[in-house]
PyMOL commands that place a pseudoatom at each C-alpha (Angstrom):
pseudoatom trace, name=CA, resn=UNK, resi=1, chain=A, elem=C, hetatm=0, pos=[-5.163, -1.920, -9.419]
pseudoatom trace, name=CA, resn=UNK, resi=2, chain=A, elem=C, hetatm=0, pos=[-1.744, -0.574, -8.445]
pseudoatom trace, name=CA, resn=UNK, resi=3, chain=A, elem=C, hetatm=0, pos=[-1.123, -3.371, -5.953]
pseudoatom trace, name=CA, resn=UNK, resi=4, chain=A, elem=C, hetatm=0, pos=[-2.359, -6.123, -8.255]
pseudoatom trace, name=CA, resn=UNK, resi=5, chain=A, elem=C, hetatm=0, pos=[-0.068, -4.982, -11.094]
pseudoatom trace, name=CA, resn=UNK, resi=6, chain=A, elem=C, hetatm=0, pos=[2.977, -4.855, -8.798]
pseudoatom trace, name=CA, resn=UNK, resi=7, chain=A, elem=C, hetatm=0, pos=[5.021, -8.082, -9.062]
pseudoatom trace, name=CA, resn=UNK, resi=8, chain=A, elem=C, hetatm=0, pos=[6.191, -7.687, -5.446]
pseudoatom trace, name=CA, resn=UNK, resi=9, chain=A, elem=C, hetatm=0, pos=[2.556, -7.852, -4.323]
pseudoatom trace, name=CA, resn=UNK, resi=10, chain=A, elem=C, hetatm=0, pos=[2.318, -11.360, -5.770]
pseudoatom trace, name=CA, resn=UNK, resi=11, chain=A, elem=C, hetatm=0, pos=[5.766, -12.308, -4.503]
pseudoatom trace, name=CA, resn=UNK, resi=12, chain=A, elem=C, hetatm=0, pos=[4.785, -11.285, -0.964]
pseudoatom trace, name=CA, resn=UNK, resi=13, chain=A, elem=C, hetatm=0, pos=[1.443, -13.142, -1.045]
pseudoatom trace, name=CA, resn=UNK, resi=14, chain=A, elem=C, hetatm=0, pos=[3.063, -16.276, -2.511]
pseudoatom trace, name=CA, resn=UNK, resi=15, chain=A, elem=C, hetatm=0, pos=[5.761, -16.317, 0.181]
pseudoatom trace, name=CA, resn=UNK, resi=16, chain=A, elem=C, hetatm=0, pos=[5.269, -14.568, 3.537]
pseudoatom trace, name=CA, resn=UNK, resi=17, chain=A, elem=C, hetatm=0, pos=[1.588, -13.744, 3.034]
pseudoatom trace, name=CA, resn=UNK, resi=18, chain=A, elem=C, hetatm=0, pos=[0.762, -17.338, 2.155]
pseudoatom trace, name=CA, resn=UNK, resi=19, chain=A, elem=C, hetatm=0, pos=[2.424, -18.635, 5.335]
pseudoatom trace, name=CA, resn=UNK, resi=20, chain=A, elem=C, hetatm=0, pos=[0.519, -16.140, 7.474]
pseudoatom trace, name=CA, resn=UNK, resi=21, chain=A, elem=C, hetatm=0, pos=[-2.728, -16.984, 5.715]
pseudoatom trace, name=CA, resn=UNK, resi=22, chain=A, elem=C, hetatm=0, pos=[-2.211, -20.730, 6.232]
pseudoatom trace, name=CA, resn=UNK, resi=23, chain=A, elem=C, hetatm=0, pos=[-1.581, -20.096, 9.948]
pseudoatom trace, name=CA, resn=UNK, resi=24, chain=A, elem=C, hetatm=0, pos=[-4.757, -18.011, 10.048]
pseudoatom trace, name=CA, resn=UNK, resi=25, chain=A, elem=C, hetatm=0, pos=[-6.735, -20.816, 8.389]
pseudoatom trace, name=CA, resn=UNK, resi=26, chain=A, elem=C, hetatm=0, pos=[-5.687, -23.156, 11.210]
pseudoatom trace, name=CA, resn=UNK, resi=27, chain=A, elem=C, hetatm=0, pos=[-7.738, -21.023, 13.588]
pseudoatom trace, name=CA, resn=UNK, resi=28, chain=A, elem=C, hetatm=0, pos=[-10.632, -20.707, 11.160]
pseudoatom trace, name=CA, resn=UNK, resi=29, chain=A, elem=C, hetatm=0, pos=[-11.808, -19.211, 7.907]
pseudoatom trace, name=CA, resn=UNK, resi=30, chain=A, elem=C, hetatm=0, pos=[-13.196, -16.094, 9.613]
pseudoatom trace, name=CA, resn=UNK, resi=31, chain=A, elem=C, hetatm=0, pos=[-9.809, -15.337, 11.201]
pseudoatom trace, name=CA, resn=UNK, resi=32, chain=A, elem=C, hetatm=0, pos=[-8.054, -15.696, 7.856]
pseudoatom trace, name=CA, resn=UNK, resi=33, chain=A, elem=C, hetatm=0, pos=[-10.601, -13.310, 6.332]
pseudoatom trace, name=CA, resn=UNK, resi=34, chain=A, elem=C, hetatm=0, pos=[-9.994, -10.822, 9.138]
pseudoatom trace, name=CA, resn=UNK, resi=35, chain=A, elem=C, hetatm=0, pos=[-6.245, -11.049, 8.485]
pseudoatom trace, name=CA, resn=UNK, resi=36, chain=A, elem=C, hetatm=0, pos=[-6.676, -10.318, 4.772]
pseudoatom trace, name=CA, resn=UNK, resi=37, chain=A, elem=C, hetatm=0, pos=[-9.129, -7.485, 5.457]
pseudoatom trace, name=CA, resn=UNK, resi=38, chain=A, elem=C, hetatm=0, pos=[-6.776, -6.004, 8.057]
pseudoatom trace, name=CA, resn=UNK, resi=39, chain=A, elem=C, hetatm=0, pos=[-3.879, -6.197, 5.630]
pseudoatom trace, name=CA, resn=UNK, resi=40, chain=A, elem=C, hetatm=0, pos=[-5.857, -4.419, 2.919]
pseudoatom trace, name=CA, resn=UNK, resi=41, chain=A, elem=C, hetatm=0, pos=[-6.970, -1.757, 5.385]
pseudoatom trace, name=CA, resn=UNK, resi=42, chain=A, elem=C, hetatm=0, pos=[-3.341, -1.202, 6.412]
pseudoatom trace, name=CA, resn=UNK, resi=43, chain=A, elem=C, hetatm=0, pos=[-2.413, -0.780, 2.734]
pseudoatom trace, name=CA, resn=UNK, resi=44, chain=A, elem=C, hetatm=0, pos=[-5.236, 1.733, 2.259]
pseudoatom trace, name=CA, resn=UNK, resi=45, chain=A, elem=C, hetatm=0, pos=[-4.155, 3.655, 5.366]
pseudoatom trace, name=CA, resn=UNK, resi=46, chain=A, elem=C, hetatm=0, pos=[-0.571, 3.833, 4.080]
pseudoatom trace, name=CA, resn=UNK, resi=47, chain=A, elem=C, hetatm=0, pos=[-1.653, 5.060, 0.654]
pseudoatom trace, name=CA, resn=UNK, resi=48, chain=A, elem=C, hetatm=0, pos=[-3.933, 7.666, 2.261]
pseudoatom trace, name=CA, resn=UNK, resi=49, chain=A, elem=C, hetatm=0, pos=[-1.063, 8.859, 4.470]
pseudoatom trace, name=CA, resn=UNK, resi=50, chain=A, elem=C, hetatm=0, pos=[1.306, 9.188, 1.518]
pseudoatom trace, name=CA, resn=UNK, resi=51, chain=A, elem=C, hetatm=0, pos=[-1.212, 10.918, -0.757]
pseudoatom trace, name=CA, resn=UNK, resi=52, chain=A, elem=C, hetatm=0, pos=[-2.367, 13.216, 2.071]
pseudoatom trace, name=CA, resn=UNK, resi=53, chain=A, elem=C, hetatm=0, pos=[1.227, 14.168, 2.819]
pseudoatom trace, name=CA, resn=UNK, resi=54, chain=A, elem=C, hetatm=0, pos=[1.813, 15.075, -0.808]
pseudoatom trace, name=CA, resn=UNK, resi=55, chain=A, elem=C, hetatm=0, pos=[-1.360, 17.127, -1.094]
pseudoatom trace, name=CA, resn=UNK, resi=56, chain=A, elem=C, hetatm=0, pos=[-0.617, 19.006, 2.155]
pseudoatom trace, name=CA, resn=UNK, resi=57, chain=A, elem=C, hetatm=0, pos=[3.052, 19.383, 1.244]
pseudoatom trace, name=CA, resn=UNK, resi=58, chain=A, elem=C, hetatm=0, pos=[2.031, 21.594, -1.654]
pseudoatom trace, name=CA, resn=UNK, resi=59, chain=A, elem=C, hetatm=0, pos=[1.468, 24.448, 0.814]
pseudoatom trace, name=CA, resn=UNK, resi=60, chain=A, elem=C, hetatm=0, pos=[5.048, 24.148, 2.122]
pseudoatom trace, name=CA, resn=UNK, resi=61, chain=A, elem=C, hetatm=0, pos=[6.861, 24.884, -1.140]
pseudoatom trace, name=CA, resn=UNK, resi=62, chain=A, elem=C, hetatm=0, pos=[6.550, 27.118, -4.206]
pseudoatom trace, name=CA, resn=UNK, resi=63, chain=A, elem=C, hetatm=0, pos=[4.319, 25.868, -7.017]
pseudoatom trace, name=CA, resn=UNK, resi=64, chain=A, elem=C, hetatm=0, pos=[7.230, 25.367, -9.437]
pseudoatom trace, name=CA, resn=UNK, resi=65, chain=A, elem=C, hetatm=0, pos=[9.211, 23.272, -6.961]
pseudoatom trace, name=CA, resn=UNK, resi=66, chain=A, elem=C, hetatm=0, pos=[6.122, 21.180, -6.180]
pseudoatom trace, name=CA, resn=UNK, resi=67, chain=A, elem=C, hetatm=0, pos=[5.423, 20.513, -9.867]
pseudoatom trace, name=CA, resn=UNK, resi=68, chain=A, elem=C, hetatm=0, pos=[9.082, 19.648, -10.499]
pseudoatom trace, name=CA, resn=UNK, resi=69, chain=A, elem=C, hetatm=0, pos=[9.042, 17.207, -7.584]
pseudoatom trace, name=CA, resn=UNK, resi=70, chain=A, elem=C, hetatm=0, pos=[5.878, 15.528, -8.848]
pseudoatom trace, name=CA, resn=UNK, resi=71, chain=A, elem=C, hetatm=0, pos=[7.331, 15.300, -12.367]
pseudoatom trace, name=CA, resn=UNK, resi=72, chain=A, elem=C, hetatm=0, pos=[10.529, 13.719, -10.988]
pseudoatom trace, name=CA, resn=UNK, resi=73, chain=A, elem=C, hetatm=0, pos=[8.504, 11.203, -8.992]
pseudoatom trace, name=CA, resn=UNK, resi=74, chain=A, elem=C, hetatm=0, pos=[6.426, 10.422, -12.079]
pseudoatom trace, name=CA, resn=UNK, resi=75, chain=A, elem=C, hetatm=0, pos=[9.514, 9.824, -14.187]
pseudoatom trace, name=CA, resn=UNK, resi=76, chain=A, elem=C, hetatm=0, pos=[11.028, 7.634, -11.485]
for i in range(1, 76): cmd.bond("trace and resi %d" % i, "trace and resi %d" % (i + 1))
show_as sticks, trace
zoom trace
C-alpha cells in the first residue's frame, strides 16, 4: 500500500522500470515475471532491514529519546 501510494513508485515504473521490463519481455514472459518478483522481494528486504533496525535500535537509547525520534520521523 505504501509503495502504490507513492508517486515516485509510479514515476520509476513508467520510466526506468518500464524500460527494464520491456527488455525482460524480449527474453520471455517468465523472465519479465522473475524481474518483477525479484524487484518486489528486494523492496521487501529493504523495508524489513529498515524496520528491524528501528526495532533493535530501541535497545541502544533511552525510551524518551527513542519516542522523540519516532515522533520526529512521523512528523517528517
